[in-house]
MIGUDO-142164 format. One record per residue (C-alpha): x, z, y; residue in three letters. Coordinates in nm, 4 decimals. Layout:
BEGIN
east = X	up = Z	north = Y	type = ALA
...
This chain:
BEGIN
east = 7.3250	up = 12.9133	north = 7.2635	type = MET
east = 7.2563	up = 12.5936	north = 7.4528	type = ALA
east = 6.9798	up = 12.4774	north = 7.2206	type = GLU
east = 6.7401	up = 12.6265	north = 6.9709	type = ARG
east = 6.5931	up = 12.4078	north = 6.6981	type = ALA
east = 6.6764	up = 12.0961	north = 6.9009	type = GLY
east = 6.5105	up = 12.2296	north = 7.2192	type = ARG
east = 6.6874	up = 12.3521	north = 7.5334	type = PRO
east = 6.7275	up = 12.7278	north = 7.5251	type = ASP
east = 6.4937	up = 12.8741	north = 7.7914	type = PRO
east = 6.7418	up = 13.1557	north = 7.8633	type = HIS
east = 7.0065	up = 12.8962	north = 7.9522	type = VAL
east = 6.7588	up = 12.7019	north = 8.1648	type = SER
east = 6.6819	up = 13.0082	north = 8.3772	type = VAL
east = 7.0489	up = 13.1075	north = 8.3954	type = GLU
east = 7.1397	up = 12.7575	north = 8.5160	type = ARG
east = 6.8639	up = 12.7466	north = 8.7764	type = ASP
east = 6.9500	up = 13.0887	north = 8.9195	type = VAL
east = 7.3213	up = 13.0057	north = 8.9289	type = LEU
east = 7.2695	up = 12.6667	north = 9.0957	type = VAL
east = 7.0403	up = 12.8169	north = 9.3586	type = ARG
east = 7.2831	up = 13.0950	north = 9.4431	type = TYR
east = 7.5839	up = 12.8612	north = 9.4309	type = LEU
east = 7.4171	up = 12.6488	north = 9.6978	type = ASP
east = 7.3909	up = 12.9508	north = 9.9306	type = ALA
east = 7.7437	up = 13.0680	north = 9.8437	type = TRP
east = 7.8973	up = 12.7270	north = 9.9143	type = THR
east = 7.7311	up = 12.7057	north = 10.2548	type = ALA
east = 7.8796	up = 13.0465	north = 10.3385	type = THR
east = 8.2383	up = 12.9851	north = 10.2232	type = VAL
east = 8.2564	up = 12.6492	north = 10.3998	type = LEU
east = 8.2034	up = 12.8383	north = 10.7256	type = ARG
east = 8.5024	up = 13.0578	north = 10.6429	type = SER
east = 8.8598	up = 12.9523	north = 10.7303	type = PRO
east = 8.9671	up = 13.0883	north = 10.3909	type = ARG
east = 8.7386	up = 12.8563	north = 10.1946	type = GLY
east = 8.6480	up = 12.9638	north = 9.8438	type = GLY
east = 8.7111	up = 12.9379	north = 9.4702	type = THR
east = 8.4451	up = 12.8822	north = 9.2051	type = TYR
east = 8.5358	up = 12.9784	north = 8.8480	type = VAL
east = 8.3345	up = 12.8275	north = 8.5625	type = GLU
east = 8.3706	up = 12.9717	north = 8.2127	type = CYS
east = 8.0641	up = 12.8087	north = 8.0594	type = GLY
east = 7.9030	up = 12.4676	north = 8.0468	type = ASP
east = 7.7751	up = 12.4398	north = 8.4034	type = PHE
east = 8.0665	up = 12.2536	north = 8.5644	type = ALA
east = 7.8605	up = 11.9361	north = 8.6102	type = ALA
east = 7.5821	up = 12.1396	north = 8.7723	type = ASP
east = 7.8340	up = 12.3004	north = 9.0073	type = ALA
east = 7.9771	up = 11.9601	north = 9.0996	type = PHE
east = 7.6226	up = 11.8499	north = 9.1846	type = GLY
east = 7.5899	up = 12.1418	north = 9.4264	type = VAL
east = 7.9299	up = 12.0767	north = 9.5842	type = PHE
east = 7.8380	up = 11.7102	north = 9.6237	type = GLY
east = 7.5578	up = 11.8118	north = 9.8591	type = GLU
east = 7.8300	up = 11.9394	north = 10.0961	type = PHE
east = 8.0546	up = 11.6331	north = 10.0604	type = ALA
east = 8.0548	up = 11.5675	north = 10.4349	type = ASP
east = 8.1936	up = 11.9173	north = 10.4973	type = ARG
east = 8.4626	up = 11.9363	north = 10.2276	type = LEU
east = 8.7346	up = 11.7588	north = 10.4280	type = ASP
east = 8.9376	up = 12.0149	north = 10.6156	type = GLY
east = 8.8041	up = 12.3040	north = 10.4073	type = HIS
east = 8.9563	up = 12.4570	north = 10.0973	type = HIS
east = 8.7048	up = 12.4589	north = 9.8137	type = LEU
east = 8.8379	up = 12.4770	north = 9.4609	type = GLU
east = 8.6669	up = 12.4680	north = 9.1216	type = ALA
east = 8.8596	up = 12.6310	north = 8.8371	type = VAL
east = 8.7398	up = 12.5424	north = 8.4882	type = LEU
east = 8.8424	up = 12.7835	north = 8.2142	type = VAL
east = 8.9131	up = 12.6423	north = 7.8684	type = GLY
east = 8.7288	up = 12.3173	north = 7.9334	type = ARG
east = 8.8132	up = 11.9664	north = 8.0435	type = ALA
east = 8.6826	up = 11.8611	north = 8.3815	type = ALA
east = 8.3709	up = 11.6424	north = 8.3644	type = PRO
east = 8.3280	up = 11.3447	north = 8.5912	type = GLY
east = 8.1358	up = 11.3561	north = 8.9135	type = GLY
east = 8.3560	up = 11.5851	north = 9.1220	type = ALA
east = 8.3016	up = 11.5012	north = 9.4907	type = PRO
east = 8.5929	up = 11.3871	north = 9.7043	type = ALA
east = 8.7547	up = 11.6790	north = 9.8806	type = GLY
east = 8.6907	up = 11.9265	north = 9.5982	type = LEU
east = 9.0070	up = 12.0589	north = 9.4350	type = ALA
east = 8.9576	up = 12.0808	north = 9.0566	type = VAL
east = 9.1899	up = 12.2740	north = 8.8299	type = ARG
east = 9.1724	up = 12.3588	north = 8.4594	type = THR
east = 9.3294	up = 12.6700	north = 8.3065	type = VAL
east = 9.3564	up = 12.7997	north = 7.9531	type = ALA
east = 9.2230	up = 13.1516	north = 8.0179	type = SER
east = 9.0867	up = 13.3799	north = 8.2863	type = LEU
east = 9.4267	up = 13.5480	north = 8.3078	type = CYS
east = 9.5510	up = 13.2264	north = 8.4706	type = ASP
east = 9.2931	up = 13.2420	north = 8.7521	type = VAL
east = 9.4095	up = 13.3504	north = 9.0965	type = GLU
east = 9.1869	up = 13.3664	north = 9.4040	type = ALA
east = 9.3009	up = 13.5477	north = 9.7151	type = ALA
east = 8.9914	up = 13.4607	north = 9.9199	type = GLY
east = 8.6185	up = 13.4409	north = 9.8431	type = PRO
east = 8.5494	up = 13.3767	north = 9.4747	type = MET
east = 8.2365	up = 13.3301	north = 9.2660	type = LEU
east = 8.2898	up = 13.3432	north = 8.8904	type = ALA
east = 8.0409	up = 13.2431	north = 8.6222	type = HIS
east = 8.1640	up = 13.4437	north = 8.3242	type = LEU
east = 8.0900	up = 13.4846	north = 7.9566	type = SER
east = 8.2465	up = 13.7339	north = 7.7218	type = GLY
east = 8.5370	up = 13.9548	north = 7.8242	type = ALA
east = 8.7215	up = 13.9282	north = 8.1537	type = TRP
east = 9.0323	up = 14.0898	north = 8.3029	type = PRO
east = 8.9785	up = 14.3639	north = 8.5613	type = GLU
east = 9.2179	up = 14.1864	north = 8.7971	type = SER
east = 8.9799	up = 13.8910	north = 8.8249	type = LEU
east = 8.6819	up = 14.0809	north = 8.9634	type = VAL
east = 8.8779	up = 14.3113	north = 9.1933	type = ARG
east = 8.8492	up = 14.1871	north = 9.5478	type = GLY
east = 8.6142	up = 14.2535	north = 9.8370	type = LYS
east = 8.5064	up = 13.8876	north = 9.8518	type = ALA
east = 8.4801	up = 13.8374	north = 9.4743	type = HIS
east = 8.1415	up = 13.7923	north = 9.3049	type = GLU
east = 8.0333	up = 13.7558	north = 8.9445	type = VAL
east = 7.7423	up = 13.6005	north = 8.7551	type = VAL
east = 7.7411	up = 13.6630	north = 8.3819	type = LEU
east = 7.5128	up = 13.6750	north = 8.0811	type = VAL
east = 7.5431	up = 13.9368	north = 7.8087	type = ALA
east = 7.3648	up = 14.0522	north = 7.4961	type = GLU
east = 7.0681	up = 14.2908	north = 7.5322	type = PRO
east = 7.1741	up = 14.6499	north = 7.5768	type = GLY
east = 7.5058	up = 14.5420	north = 7.7269	type = THR
east = 7.5184	up = 14.6495	north = 8.0891	type = ASP
east = 7.8453	up = 14.5741	north = 8.2660	type = HIS
east = 7.7287	up = 14.7051	north = 8.6033	type = ARG
east = 7.9218	up = 15.0324	north = 8.5878	type = GLU
east = 8.2417	up = 14.8488	north = 8.4976	type = ARG
east = 8.1861	up = 14.5998	north = 8.7785	type = LEU
east = 8.1070	up = 14.8769	north = 9.0259	type = ARG
east = 8.4236	up = 15.0600	north = 8.9238	type = ALA
east = 8.6141	up = 14.7386	north = 9.0001	type = ALA
east = 8.4781	up = 14.7384	north = 9.3544	type = GLY
east = 8.1634	up = 14.5269	north = 9.3185	type = LEU
east = 7.9281	up = 14.8065	north = 9.4174	type = ALA
east = 7.6113	up = 14.5967	north = 9.4609	type = CYS
east = 7.4895	up = 14.4802	north = 9.1215	type = ALA
east = 7.1698	up = 14.3845	north = 8.9440	type = VAL
east = 7.0924	up = 14.3300	north = 8.5755	type = ALA
east = 6.7741	up = 14.1598	north = 8.4577	type = VAL
east = 6.6544	up = 14.0904	north = 8.1038	type = ASP
east = 6.5454	up = 13.7313	north = 8.0402	type = LEU
east = 6.2863	up = 13.7654	north = 7.7647	type = VAL
east = 6.1482	up = 13.4689	north = 7.5703	type = ALA
east = 5.8079	up = 13.4443	north = 7.3999	type = GLU
east = 5.9639	up = 13.5269	north = 7.0621	type = ASP
east = 6.1109	up = 13.8486	north = 7.2012	type = GLY
east = 6.4692	up = 13.7254	north = 7.2133	type = SER
east = 6.6494	up = 13.8340	north = 7.5279	type = ALA
east = 6.9655	up = 13.7897	north = 7.7290	type = ARG
east = 7.0839	up = 14.0002	north = 8.0231	type = VAL
east = 7.1705	up = 13.8205	north = 8.3469	type = LEU
east = 7.4030	up = 14.0228	north = 8.5721	type = ILE
east = 7.5183	up = 13.9630	north = 8.9277	type = PHE
east = 7.7698	up = 14.1771	north = 9.1153	type = ALA
east = 7.9126	up = 14.1659	north = 9.4667	type = THR
east = 8.0597	up = 14.3995	north = 9.7261	type = ALA
east = 7.8153	up = 14.2762	north = 9.9920	type = ASP
east = 7.4547	up = 14.4011	north = 9.9847	type = SER
east = 7.3475	up = 14.0979	north = 10.1917	type = ARG
east = 7.4682	up = 13.8683	north = 9.9151	type = HIS
east = 7.2828	up = 14.0783	north = 9.6586	type = LEU
east = 6.9667	up = 14.0301	north = 9.8657	type = ALA
east = 7.0286	up = 13.6531	north = 9.8707	type = THR
east = 7.0785	up = 13.6472	north = 9.4930	type = PHE
east = 6.7536	up = 13.8355	north = 9.4360	type = LYS
east = 6.5666	up = 13.5912	north = 9.6591	type = ASN
east = 6.6933	up = 13.3065	north = 9.4390	type = GLU
east = 6.6176	up = 13.5066	north = 9.1216	type = LEU
east = 6.2467	up = 13.5227	north = 9.2060	type = TRP
east = 6.2320	up = 13.1689	north = 9.3492	type = ALA
east = 6.3327	up = 12.9818	north = 9.0324	type = VAL
east = 6.0851	up = 12.7568	north = 8.8593	type = ASP
east = 5.8436	up = 12.9474	north = 8.6374	type = GLU
east = 5.9881	up = 12.8496	north = 8.3011	type = PHE
east = 5.7393	up = 12.8617	north = 8.0160	type = ALA
east = 5.8122	up = 13.1473	north = 7.7834	type = GLY
east = 6.0604	up = 13.3406	north = 7.9988	type = ILE
east = 5.9707	up = 13.6591	north = 8.1811	type = ARG
east = 6.1832	up = 13.9211	north = 8.3522	type = TYR
east = 6.2250	up = 14.2838	north = 8.2504	type = ARG
east = 6.4066	up = 14.5597	north = 8.4350	type = ASP
east = 6.6558	up = 14.7199	north = 8.1898	type = PRO
east = 6.5862	up = 15.0534	north = 8.3611	type = GLY
east = 6.2095	up = 15.0383	north = 8.3056	type = ASP
east = 6.1181	up = 15.2870	north = 8.0335	type = ALA
east = 5.7876	up = 15.1054	north = 7.9774	type = GLU
east = 5.9757	up = 14.7748	north = 7.9202	type = ARG
east = 5.7124	up = 14.5824	north = 8.1144	type = THR
east = 5.7474	up = 14.2027	north = 8.1152	type = LEU
east = 5.6989	up = 14.0432	north = 8.4560	type = VAL
east = 5.6212	up = 13.6774	north = 8.5261	type = ASP
east = 5.8703	up = 13.4911	north = 8.7452	type = ILE
east = 5.6982	up = 13.4591	north = 9.0822	type = SER
east = 5.7609	up = 13.4895	north = 9.4547	type = LEU
east = 5.4887	up = 13.7572	north = 9.4455	type = THR
east = 5.5767	up = 13.9458	north = 9.1262	type = PRO
east = 5.3903	up = 14.2273	north = 8.9584	type = GLN
east = 5.5101	up = 14.5508	north = 9.1202	type = LEU
east = 5.3982	up = 14.8165	north = 8.8712	type = LEU
east = 5.7495	up = 14.8718	north = 8.7263	type = PRO
east = 5.8849	up = 14.9086	north = 9.0802	type = LEU
east = 5.6072	up = 15.1500	north = 9.1729	type = ARG
east = 5.6977	up = 15.3704	north = 8.8745	type = ARG
east = 6.0660	up = 15.3560	north = 8.9662	type = ALA
east = 5.9981	up = 15.4534	north = 9.3278	type = LEU
east = 5.7706	up = 15.7412	north = 9.2262	type = GLN
east = 6.0399	up = 15.8659	north = 8.9904	type = ALA
east = 6.3016	up = 15.8373	north = 9.2641	type = GLU
east = 6.0826	up = 16.0353	north = 9.5027	type = LEU
east = 6.0414	up = 16.2954	north = 9.2297	type = GLY
east = 6.4207	up = 16.3278	north = 9.2153	type = ARG
east = 6.4739	up = 16.3221	north = 9.5929	type = ARG
east = 6.1700	up = 16.5206	north = 9.6972	type = GLY
east = 6.1204	up = 16.2868	north = 9.9926	type = SER
east = 6.2671	up = 15.9776	north = 10.1519	type = GLY
east = 6.2058	up = 15.7207	north = 10.4211	type = THR
east = 6.0785	up = 15.3725	north = 10.3465	type = VAL
east = 6.4206	up = 15.2387	north = 10.4519	type = ALA
east = 6.5963	up = 15.4621	north = 10.1993	type = GLU
east = 6.3597	up = 15.3552	north = 9.9239	type = LEU
east = 6.4091	up = 14.9895	north = 10.0145	type = GLN
east = 6.7819	up = 15.0445	north = 9.9754	type = ARG
east = 6.7204	up = 15.2045	north = 9.6345	type = PHE
east = 6.5039	up = 14.9070	north = 9.5368	type = THR
east = 6.7781	up = 14.6607	north = 9.6282	type = LEU
east = 7.0591	up = 14.8430	north = 9.4502	type = LEU
east = 6.8864	up = 14.9927	north = 9.1459	type = GLU
east = 6.6036	up = 14.7579	north = 9.0385	type = THR
east = 6.5434	up = 14.3892	north = 8.9810	type = ILE
east = 6.3197	up = 14.3734	north = 9.2884	type = TYR
east = 6.3880	up = 14.2755	north = 9.6502	type = ARG
east = 6.3990	up = 14.5380	north = 9.9233	type = ALA
east = 6.0827	up = 14.4004	north = 10.0842	type = GLU
east = 5.8899	up = 14.4454	north = 9.7580	type = ASP
east = 5.9153	up = 14.8228	north = 9.8054	type = ALA
east = 5.6570	up = 14.8226	north = 10.0854	type = VAL
east = 5.3854	up = 14.6743	north = 9.8625	type = GLY
east = 5.4654	up = 14.9107	north = 9.5759	type = ALA
east = 5.4704	up = 15.2146	north = 9.8040	type = LEU
east = 5.1468	up = 15.1132	north = 9.9744	type = THR
east = 4.9786	up = 15.0992	north = 9.6330	type = ALA
east = 5.1248	up = 15.4375	north = 9.5359	type = ALA
east = 4.9934	up = 15.5957	north = 9.8577	type = VAL
east = 4.6474	up = 15.4425	north = 9.8038	type = ALA
east = 4.6414	up = 15.5818	north = 9.4490	type = ALA
east = 4.7271	up = 15.9303	north = 9.5723	type = GLY
east = 5.0605	up = 15.9377	north = 9.3882	type = ARG
east = 5.2669	up = 15.9512	north = 9.7078	type = VAL
east = 5.2147	up = 16.1319	north = 10.0386	type = ARG
east = 5.3227	up = 15.9878	north = 10.3712	type = ARG
east = 5.4006	up = 16.1131	north = 10.7222	type = ALA
east = 5.2552	up = 16.0112	north = 10.9545	type = PRO
east = 4.9361	up = 15.9767	north = 10.7543	type = GLU
east = 4.7987	up = 15.6736	north = 10.9426	type = LYS
east = 4.9231	up = 15.3269	north = 11.0291	type = GLY
east = 5.1339	up = 15.0718	north = 10.8482	type = ARG
east = 5.4394	up = 15.1818	north = 10.6557	type = LEU
east = 5.7497	up = 15.1408	north = 10.8693	type = SER
east = 6.1171	up = 15.1918	north = 10.7913	type = ALA
east = 6.0957	up = 15.5453	north = 10.9358	type = ARG
east = 5.7817	up = 15.6530	north = 10.7492	type = THR
east = 5.8626	up = 15.9564	north = 10.5327	type = VAL
east = 5.7234	up = 15.9617	north = 10.1811	type = LEU
east = 5.7114	up = 16.2387	north = 9.9231	type = SER
east = 5.5843	up = 16.2750	north = 9.5703	type = ALA
east = 5.2341	up = 16.4180	north = 9.5388	type = SER
């Protein structure tokens, strides 16, 4: 799916940009760890990953950083100090420490199990692997539809055991270049609203989700609803404040206290 009618596939372009941005943050983190890290590439982004690792070339000596390529020959351009290994299948991958895997298709449960293991994968529309990943221990997960102008879509999924890393991934998700023809859609949005890629995205789908969550809960603090936003929607935790402020102004949500800016302790309830 790398090209369509001789043109680069916009889904792949967004997937690559999101992965490269997050890989940059992940690499900086694992190089501060005495355990180092392992990156597993199952697609065609090995050269892009090598480009990211090359930016840390001065820090690779004395640190264990390994790139495992599954079912593919290693391209050129690997920076000195990066261990590169090729394996025939994911069943041959072992990573005791921090691991980030870019997956496609099926994967063994043993690969994703691990507190420091993280996964980026793309699936067909309607395929949501979050429950399977959560059952494997990666409790913090997000799925976002990448929708092209012609209506074709792919689902980008990220899963981790660390909510801070999920927050970092979402920051990179909304910071990618605004690719022509690709918009995001929350798979959980019943209205299936398409949202432009932007650092200041449209918040109407989030507002509906928060109102529905308040309807289920009865009430909740801003902090609790920010946590819900992070774990259950495509939005960042900080986006919840803007969506909730709009819901209060529209009379759809009540707040206590009634005056002042929304704070983490402000209690909200459905009108």
